N, C-alpha and C positions, 0 to 999 in steps of 0.2 A: 736444722733439717736441710736436706739437699734441695728440696723443692717446696716452695710455698705458693699454692694455687690462689688465684684471685677469687674463684667461686667455690662454694661448698659442694662437695660431692655427696649425693644421696644414694645409698645402697639399699636395695630391697631384698628381703629374705624371709624365710619362715623359721619357726623355732628349730633350734639345733642344726640349722643349715650352716655349712662352711661359707665364709665370705671372702671373696677375692678382692683385696684392697692393696693398692700400691703401697709397699712397705715404707716408702718415703713419706707417706701421709700419717703414719702412726709409730714409726721408729725414728729416733734421732741418730746423730752420727756416733754416739756412744752405744748404740744398739739397745737403748732403753725405750720401753713402751711409753708413749706420750698419750695419756688418757685424761679425759675430763675428771676433775677431782671428785665429782659427785658419784661417779661409777667406779673409780679406782678402789680396789679392795673388795668390791662386791662381785658376786658370781653372776654377772650380767653378760659379759663377753669373755671368751676364753681364747688364749693364744696357744696354738699347738702345731706340731709338724705333721704333714701328711705327704708321703711320697717325696720327702726331702724339701718341701716348701713350707715356710712358716705362714700360717693362716690364722684368721680369727673364726670363732664359732659362736653363734648365738646360743642362748640357753632357754629356759622356760619363761623368760620375761618378754612380754609383747608390748609394743608401743614404739615411740620414737626415741631413739637413744643417741644423744650427741656424743660421738666418740671423742672428738676434740674440736677445735675451732675450724677444722678443714673437712671433717667427715661426719655425716649423720646416717645412722642405720635405722631403717624402719622394719621392725620385726612383726610379722603377722602370725596368728595361730596356725599350727600345722594341721589341725582338724577343723571341720566346719562348725563354727559357733556363731549363732545368729545374733545374740544379744549379750555382749560382755557386760554392758552397763547393768542390766537386770541382775546378772549373777553377782556382781560386786555389791549391789545395794542389798539384795536379799540375804547375803551371807555376812555383810559387814566386813568384807575382805579388805585388808589394808593395801593401799596402793603406794607405790614408791614415787613420790613427787620430786621432779627435777626442776631446776630453775629455767632450763632451756624451754623455749616456747614451741608449740605445735598448734595446728588448727583442728577444730572439732566441729561436728554437725550438731545443730540443735535438734532434740527429739524428746517427745513426751512432755511430762510435767515436772517442773523443778521441785523435788522433795527436799528434805533436810540435808541429805547427802550432797545433792547438787549445790544447794545454797551454801553449805560449808566450803565447798571448792570455790564458789563464786566470791564468797566473803574474802578469803585470803587473796585471791587474784585482784579484786577491786581495791583492796587496801594498798596493794603494791602499785597498781596503776595510778591510784589517786596521789600517792607520794610523788610519782614521776610527773604527774600533771601539775601539781602545785609547784614543784621545783622548776618545771619548764615554763610556767606562767599560764594563767587562765585566759581564755579567749576574751577579747573585748571588741565591742562594735560601737560605732558612732550612732547615737540615737537622737533624732530631732526632738527638741523641747521647745515649747512655746509658752509665752506669758504676756502679761500686760502690767505696766506700772510707771512710776516716776523716774526710775533709773534703768533705762533699757541697756542691754548689752547684746552682742552678736549682731544679727541683721534685723533692721526695722522693717516691719511689714506695713508699707505706706498705705496700701489699699485698705487694710483692716483698721489702721490707725485713723484714717479719714472717716471710715464708716462708724467706728466706735466712739471716737473722741472729737475729731474735727467738726463733724456735723452737729455736735452737741456743745461746741464752744469750749471744750476742755483743752487748753493749749499745752499742758505740762504732763500729759500721759501718752504712752505709745504702746502699740502691740509689737512684739519682737519675737525672734526665735534664735536658737543656737544649737549646736551639736555637742553632745556630751558622751564621753566614752563610758561604757557600762559593761559589767560582766554578766548582766541579766540577759543572757542569750539562750536560744533553744538548746544549744549544745550543753551549756552549763546547767540548764534546768533539767535536762535528761540525766546527767551525771548525778546531780544532787538528789533527784528522785530515787535513783538506784541506791545511793548511799543511805537514804532514809529507809528504803526497803530492807537493806542489809542490817541496819540498826534494829529494826523491828524483829528481824530473825534472831539477832544476837540476844535480845532482852526477853524473848518469849520463853516460857517454861518448857524444858525438854526433859525427856526420860533420862538421857545421858548427855549432860552438858559437856562441851568440849573443854579440855584444859586450855587455859589461856584466853577464854572469851572475855574476861574482864579487861585484859590488856588490849584486846581488839576493840572493845567499846571505847576505851580511853583514846586509842589511836584514831578511831573514826571521829570522835568528838573534836579532836584537834584539827583534823582535815576539814570538817564541816565549817570551822571558823572562817576558812578561806572562801566559803560560799555564802556568807551572811547576806551579801547584797543580791543574791540570786533569788528570784521570787519562787514561791511554792506554786506548782501547777497541778492541782488534784485531778484535772481532767486529762492530763498527759497530752496536751495539744502539741507539744514539741514532737510527738511521734508522727506528725504530718509533715515535718521538715525533711526534705529529701537528703540534706547533708547528714542529719541524724541517722537516717535509715541506710546511708551508704549509696543512695541512688545518684547523688551528685558528689563528685570528689571534693575533698577538703583542700583549701589552699595549702601549698607545700609547707609554709611555716607552721601550719597547724595539723600536719599529718599525724603527729603523735596522739591526737584525739581518737583516731580510728579504733584502736583496740579497746579502749575503755567505753566508747560509744557502743560497739558491738556487744560487749558484755552487759552494759547497762540495759540495752534493749531486751536481751534474753531474760534478765532479772525481772524487768517490769512486765514482761509478757508471761512470766512464769514458765518458761521453756527450759527443760532439762538438756543434758548433753549426752551424746553417744560416744562411748570410749573406743568404738571401732575406728580403724584407720580411715582417713579420708574426711572430707567436709571442709567448709570455709566460712562457717557462721561466726565463730569466735576463736580468739587466740588465747590459750591458757598454757600454764606450765605443763610439760610433758608428764603424763602419769603412766608408770610402768606397772604391769600386772603379772604376777607369777601364776601362770595358768595351771601349773601342777597343783598347787595348794588351792587355787580357786575352784577347779573341777571337783576335787575331793570335798571341799567344804560345801559346795553347792548341792552335790548329791546327798550328803548327810543331812544338811539343813532342810532340804526339800522333803526327804523321807521322814524326818522328825516332825515337821509341820503336818504332813499328810497323816501320820500316825495319831497325832493329837487331835486333828480335826475329825477323824473317823473313829476315835475311841479304841485304838488298838490296845490289847491287854499286855503291852510290852513297853520297855524303855528303849529308845534308840540312842545308843551311846557312842562316844568317840573312843575307840580303843587306844588312842594315844594318851588318854587321860583317865576317865572314869571306867572304861571297859577293859582295861589291860589286866593281865594276870601274869604270874611268874611263868617263864618259859620252861624251866627245869624243875623237876622234883628231886628230892634226895631220898633214895630208897633205904629201907631199914629191914634187913641188914644190908650193908654196903657190899657191892660185888667184890670178889677176890679172885680174879682170873689167874693171878700168880701165887695164890696161896695166902696172901695177906690182904685184908680189906684196903681198898684205895680210897683215900680221902676225896670227896667230891668238891670240885671247884665251886659248884652251885651252892655249897654251904655258905660261902661268903657272898657270892653274887649269883642269884638265881636267874638273872636275865629277865627280859620282858617279852611277852607276846602282845603285840599291839596292832590288831587289825584296824582298818580305817573305820569300819562300822560294826557294831555289836548289838544284836537284839537280845535283850535279857528280860525274862518273865518276872512276875512279881515274887515268885518263890526263889529267885536267884539263879535259876537254870538258864543256860545260854541256848537260844533257839537257832541262831544263824550268825555267821561272821562273813564279812565281805571286804575285799581289797579294791580300792578305787584307784585306777591307773590312767593317767592322761597320756597314754602312749599311742603312737600311730601304727598299730599292728596291721601288717599286710598292706601298707600304703603303696608299696612298689611291687607287690607280688602279682603274678599273673592271675592267680585264682582270686575270686571275690571273698571267699571265706578261708581264713588261715588260722593256725593254732596261735594262742597267746604266747608271749615270750616265756621261755622255759623258766627263767629266774622268778618271774611273777607267779607261775603255777607252783613252783617249789615252795615259795613263801606262803602262798594261800593254803596249800595242803598241810604244811607244818602247823599253821594256826588252827586248821580244822581238827587235826589230831589232838592238839593241846586243849582245845575247848570241847573235845569229845563229840564232834559233829560228824555225821556221815557224808556231808557234802560241803563244798566251799564255793564261793561266788566271787568272780572278778567282774568289775564294772568298768567298761571302756567307753569313750566317745565313739559313736558310729562314724565310719569313714566310707565304707562301701560294703556291698553284700548284704547279708541278713541283718535285719534290725531286730532288737529285742533279745529274747533269751536264746542262747545257743548252748547245746550240750557238747562239751569238749571230749569227755571220756572219763575213765575211772583209773585212779592211781591206787592200786591195792584196794583198800576199803573206802576210799574217798571219791565221790563223784564230783567232777569239776564242771562248773557252769560258767559261762561268760555272758554278761548282759551288755549289749551294745546300744547305748543311749543316743538317740538322734536329737541333736540340738541344732541342726542345720537350718531349720525353718522357724522363724519367730512366730509364725501363725499357729504352729502345731506343738510348741514347746510344752504347754500345760497338759495336752493330751499325752505326749510322750512320757512326761513325768508321772502322770497318774497310772499309766500302764506299767511303768517300772515299779512303782510302789505296790501295786496289786500283785505283781509277779513275785516280789520279795515276800509279801505277806503269805502267798501260797507256798513258796519254798521253805518258809519257816514252820510250816505245818500248823498254822493258826486256823481256828474254826471259821467256817464260812459265815460271813456277815450278811444278815438278812436286813435289807433296808426297812425302816419303820415309816409308816405313812404319817404325814403331818396332820 
């Protein structure tokens, strides 16, 4: 490369933004792109030309992306989302874990999802800690006997033995190096908490937990001489809490101590950018899939909780139908019947959400799109993207519905249900879901679910008294 900077360059952007980075930082002399092997081959960043300039573009993955050893890209959501962590946990959405580290804020309570993340991070940190060496401190010991060593305590010797005429015993003290320190007691307690998490019964045990338990057991052998402190008195130590800096030779303790404190206090983490409570491997989130899954899972849970007489299906799996029919007789515009390609491949109609009644009839279909409609428009309310409308109308016709629904994250303008217009016989609606305020997310989701219930033509539900 033509230039190797001493410092890492941090580039901030939103999803799908184009990124201006000096090409010398990501192209070598052979004009080959130099990328972190963990993101190479993944649709995380794209190289493209725009106005004759080769640039990078972010995709739907948000988080901290180490482009290579010289550049880090921080991608934030392009729409206002207040709590990515909640969305990931409730949907079971898979995150893409990278080995490069970033800092996170502690938030909420550590559930199984957070503890799974903590487990892998703690195991990696513990390996590094054992390899680098456990902290040792000199601790004063005192004893009495016939064979003193270290320093003789003359005053205590005279009081205890000289005054009693015992000439062959002495009180003495010495200093002994020990690993039984506050720092090590904190780490050991966190390791024990992680072990308890690994061995407890779970609905969905993680693949590889047996290997993690064996690995942890080997690490705990290095802490055999560290005392168990059930009262967590080590949390009063300012070095453990980060209030007092660690000595430079022991600075490698800081990440595992921060993580151990979160584990022992039962604090979860926030996936949003920012924070400085703990350093973990970077977790990338595909917000397109996350938004779709969150809307569908939320609607399904609401339907089950309120006894809706329908199934909420994923049109990509259970709710899909063939896109094409093969008529009989076949059309013959040129005089001879034309063989239908759909005979071999009928295609698939796969709406993101399908509401199906018990008798098998379809009551409503919806397309969930995490697109920033009208973000840069002068008007507050603008039409959805034409391609999205065409897809949704096609699905409505195939499922025999008089209306179709698009669901977008709200950015500006009207919140909730918007009537777009009619395409021949199909009414097009757009629901703009406000996820910008953590305080009102539950209310926004309930309103969306009730609106969809009404659009599906389901009977009015009368609350029953307890």
